[in-house]
C-alpha positions in Angstrom: 79.9 134.9 119.2 78.0 133.1 116.5 78.0 129.3 116.8 78.7 127.3 113.7 76.0 124.6 113.6 76.4 121.3 112.0 74.1 120.5 109.1 71.8 117.7 110.0 70.2 116.7 106.7 72.8 114.6 104.9 72.6 111.4 103.1 73.8 108.6 105.4 75.9 106.8 102.8 77.3 110.1 101.6 78.3 111.0 105.2 80.0 107.7 105.7 81.9 108.0 102.5 83.1 111.5 103.3 84.1 110.4 106.8 86.2 107.5 105.7 87.7 109.5 102.9 88.7 112.0 105.6 90.0 109.3 107.8 92.1 107.9 104.9 93.2 111.3 103.7 94.0 113.2 106.8 95.0 110.7 109.5 98.1 110.0 107.5 98.1 111.3 104.0 96.1 112.5 101.1 94.7 110.4 98.2 96.3 112.6 95.6 98.5 109.7 94.5 95.4 107.7 93.4 93.2 108.2 90.4 89.9 108.4 92.2 88.0 108.3 88.8 89.5 105.0 87.7 89.1 101.5 89.1 91.0 98.3 88.6 90.1 94.7 89.6 92.9 92.2 90.5 92.6 88.5 91.1 95.5 86.8 92.8 97.0 85.4 96.0 97.8 87.1 99.3 101.5 87.5 99.8 101.2 89.8 102.8 98.4 90.9 105.1 99.3 93.7 107.5 96.7 94.3 110.2 97.9 97.5 111.7 97.6 101.1 112.5 97.5 103.6 110.8 96.7 101.4 107.7 95.7 97.9 106.9 97.5 96.6 103.8 97.0 93.7 101.5 99.7 92.6 99.1 98.2 90.6 96.2 100.3 88.8 93.5 98.2 89.1 90.3 97.3 85.8 88.6 99.5 85.1 85.6 101.9 87.9 86.5 104.8 88.7 88.8 103.2 92.0 89.8 102.3 92.4 93.4 99.6 95.0 94.1 99.7 96.9 97.4 96.1 97.5 98.5 95.7 100.2 101.1 92.7 100.0 103.4 91.6 102.1 106.4 93.0 101.7 110.0 92.3 98.4 111.8 89.7 99.9 114.1 87.7 101.2 111.1 88.1 97.9 109.2 86.9 96.1 112.3 83.5 97.8 111.8 83.2 95.8 108.6 84.0 92.5 110.4 87.7 92.3 109.5 90.2 90.9 111.9 93.9 90.0 111.9 92.9 86.6 110.6 90.6 87.6 107.8 93.2 86.7 105.1 95.9 84.0 105.1 99.1 83.9 103.0 98.5 82.1 99.7 94.8 82.7 99.9 93.1 83.5 96.6 91.2 86.9 96.6 89.6 89.4 94.2 90.3 93.0 95.1 89.3 96.2 93.4 90.4 99.8 94.0 91.5 103.1 92.6 95.0 102.7 91.0 97.9 105.0 91.5 98.2 107.9 89.1 101.8 106.7 88.3 101.3 103.6 86.2 104.6 102.3 87.4 103.3 102.0 90.9 101.1 98.9 91.5 99.0 100.3 94.3 95.3 100.4 94.9 93.1 102.4 97.3 90.6 99.8 98.5 87.1 99.7 96.9 86.2 96.0 97.2 87.4 92.7 98.4 86.2 89.1 98.5 87.6 85.6 98.7 88.0 84.1 95.2 85.9 81.1 96.1 83.0 83.2 97.4 80.6 85.7 96.1 80.1 87.4 99.5 81.8 90.8 99.7 84.1 91.4 102.6 84.0 95.1 101.7 82.2 96.9 98.9 82.1 100.6 98.4 79.8 100.4 95.4 81.3 103.4 93.7 81.4 105.6 96.7 84.7 106.7 98.2 84.0 104.3 101.1 81.3 102.0 102.2 79.2 102.9 105.2 79.8 100.3 108.0 77.0 97.8 108.3 74.6 98.0 111.2 75.3 95.7 114.1 73.4 92.4 114.1 72.0 93.2 117.5 71.1 96.4 119.2 72.2 96.8 122.8 71.0 99.4 125.4 73.5 100.9 127.8 72.6 101.7 131.4 75.8 103.7 132.1 78.6 105.3 130.2 81.0 102.5 131.1 81.7 99.9 128.4 82.7 99.5 124.8 81.4 101.9 122.2 81.4 102.2 118.4 81.7 105.8 117.3 79.2 106.2 114.4 79.5 108.4 111.4 78.0 111.9 112.0 77.6 115.2 110.1 80.3 116.9 112.2 82.7 115.6 109.6 81.2 118.2 107.2 82.9 120.8 109.4 86.2 119.2 110.1 87.1 117.5 106.8 87.1 118.5 103.2 86.7 122.1 101.8 84.3 123.2 104.6 87.2 123.3 107.1 88.6 126.4 105.5 85.3 128.2 106.1 85.9 127.8 109.9 89.4 129.1 109.8 91.0 132.5 110.5 93.2 133.8 107.7 96.2 132.2 109.5 94.3 128.9 109.7 93.1 129.0 106.0 96.7 129.6 104.9 97.8 126.5 106.9 95.1 124.4 105.3 96.2 125.5 101.8 99.9 124.7 102.4 99.4 121.4 104.2 101.4 118.5 102.7 101.9 114.8 103.6 105.4 115.3 104.9 104.1 117.8 107.5 101.6 115.3 108.9 102.3 114.5 112.6 100.7 111.1 112.0 104.0 110.1 110.4 105.5 110.1 113.9 102.4 108.5 115.4 101.1 111.7 116.9 97.3 111.0 117.1 94.5 113.4 116.4 93.3 115.6 119.3 89.8 115.9 120.6 87.2 116.7 119.4 88.4 115.4 116.0 89.7 112.1 117.6 86.3 111.6 119.3 84.3 111.7 116.1 86.5 109.4 114.0 84.9 106.0 113.2 86.1 103.2 115.4 85.8 101.5 118.8 86.3 103.1 122.2 86.1 102.2 125.8 84.9 104.2 128.8 85.9 103.3 132.4 84.2 105.1 135.2 86.2 105.4 138.5 85.4 107.3 141.7 87.7 110.2 140.9 88.4 109.8 137.2 86.9 108.7 133.9 89.2 107.0 131.4 88.1 107.3 127.7 90.2 105.0 125.5 90.4 104.8 121.7 91.6 101.7 119.8 93.3 103.8 117.0 96.8 104.6 118.2 95.9 103.3 121.7 94.9 106.8 122.9 93.9 107.2 126.6 92.1 110.4 127.9 92.0 110.9 131.6 89.1 113.0 132.9 89.7 114.3 136.4 86.6 114.4 138.5 88.4 115.7 141.6 90.0 118.8 140.0 88.6 122.3 139.5 91.4 124.0 137.6 93.8 123.5 134.7 96.5 125.4 136.6 99.9 123.7 136.5 98.8 121.1 133.9 101.5 120.3 131.3 100.3 120.8 127.7 99.6 117.6 125.8 97.9 116.5 122.6 94.8 115.3 124.4 94.9 118.3 126.8 94.0 118.4 130.5 90.4 117.4 131.2 88.2 118.3 134.2 84.9 116.5 134.5 81.7 116.7 136.5 78.4 114.8 136.5 75.1 116.7 135.6 72.1 114.4 136.0 73.9 111.5 134.5 75.7 113.5 131.8 79.5 113.7 131.9 80.5 117.2 131.3 84.2 117.6 130.4 86.2 120.9 130.2 89.6 120.5 128.4 92.4 123.0 128.0 96.2 123.0 128.1 96.5 121.6 124.6 99.9 121.5 123.0 100.0 123.0 119.5 99.1 120.4 116.8 99.4 120.6 113.0 96.1 118.8 112.5 94.5 119.8 115.8 91.3 121.2 114.3 90.9 118.8 111.3 91.8 118.8 107.7 95.1 120.6 107.6 93.9 123.1 110.2 96.2 123.5 113.2 95.3 124.1 116.8 97.0 126.5 119.2 97.8 126.8 122.9 94.5 128.8 123.5 92.3 125.9 122.3 89.4 125.2 124.7 86.9 122.4 124.5 83.6 121.6 126.3 82.2 118.1 125.8 79.1 116.2 127.0 78.7 112.5 127.0 75.0 111.5 127.6 73.0 108.3 127.3 70.1 108.8 124.8 66.7 107.3 124.4 68.0 104.8 121.8 70.3 103.2 124.3 73.4 104.7 122.8 75.5 107.7 123.7 75.3 111.2 122.3 78.6 113.1 122.2 78.4 116.9 121.8 81.1 119.5 121.8 81.8 123.2 121.7 85.3 124.2 120.5 87.1 127.5 120.6 90.5 128.3 119.3 90.9 132.0 118.6 94.2 131.6 116.8 92.9 129.3 114.1 89.0 129.3 114.3 87.2 132.4 113.5 84.2 131.4 115.7 83.0 128.7 118.0 82.4 125.3 116.4 79.7 123.0 117.8 78.8 119.5 116.8 77.5 116.1 117.7 77.7 112.5 116.9 76.3 109.2 118.3 78.1 106.2 119.7 76.6 102.8 119.7 76.9 100.5 122.8 78.8 97.4 121.7 79.3 94.9 124.6 79.6 92.2 121.9 82.9 93.6 120.7 86.3 93.2 122.4 88.1 96.5 122.8 91.6 96.0 121.5 94.0 99.0 121.5 96.2 99.2 118.4 99.3 101.2 118.9 100.6 103.2 115.9 103.5 101.6 114.0 106.0 104.1 112.6 107.1 101.8 109.8 103.5 101.4 108.8 102.9 105.2 109.1 105.8 105.9 106.8 105.0 103.1 104.3 102.9 105.2 102.0 105.8 107.5 101.3 107.6 104.6 99.6 104.6 103.2 97.8 
C-alpha cells in the first residue's frame, strides 16, 4: 500500500495560518459566515470576555455607538500560546480590535485578526493579513529528559493532509462525498465531542504526559481529553469502542510506541469533514529528539474512508514553564455561533 507522505517544504507562517484556520473552521464550524476578504477595525470597551472552549469571545461596545461587536477567537488553549489568559481583558477596558466582518451586515460579528489595549501600541494578537498569526516562539528553550511533563504541540505540515481541500484527496469515494456534504449542524463539536487521534494530537495547544508503571496518560487542555495507554495489555479484544480508541503501548529504546484500535465512528474522525469508521487503526510514536523536544509520528489506516495509509509527523515543545490547565467544552459556548 502506498503511503501518503506529508510535504515538508512549507512556509512556516503559511502553515500556522492554515492550521489555525482549520482549527477555527473545523473544530466547531466553518468561516463561511465571515467575509474573509474584508476587515473592520473597532475601538470600544469590553462588555464581556468569555475565556472558554471551544471559542474565546470578546464583546466590544463601539465608541459613539450602541453596537456591540462579538469577536470570535480561537479556543483558550490556542490563545494561551499567544500569552492570553482568563484575565487578559477586564470589563469596561478600552480596546482596539480588528477582524473579518460577517457577510450579513446586520450581524455585528468579527473573526479575530488583531487586538490591543487602547492605551498601548503593543499587539496582543496580530495576524498581519494572514488568516491567523503563527504563535510566538517561547522566551526560553527547555530540553526534556523524558516524555513526562507539559508540552506545546507545534504547527506542522501534517495539517496539509487533514485540513482544507487536500483532505478529499485522501478519501475513498464514500469519504469524499461526506466531505462535500459536511455542514455546521452535523458537527459533533456542537455536543462537545472532541476530535479523535491523530487529528487531536496535531492541533495547536498544550498537553501533558504522565508516565506510570503500567500506563501512560496523555492529556489535552482542549476539551479536557485524557488518553490512557495500556502498557500491560497485548490485545484490543473486549475493549469498548470510544472516540479516543483503545491504546496499547510499549517502549522501544526510549520511544513510546502506541497501537490504537476500537474507535467509535466519528463524523470528523479523519479531519476536515472526513468521517472515520469502526475499522480505523492508528500506530503512533512519541520520541525525544536532538532539539530537546518531542517528535510525534503516526500511521493511519481506515479502509472505509481513506483510500490509502496516511503518515505524518509534528513536533511538540517541552514547556515546564507553562501550567497545564484542562478546559472542558461548554455546550452553550459550542452552540453560540449558531445564534451569532
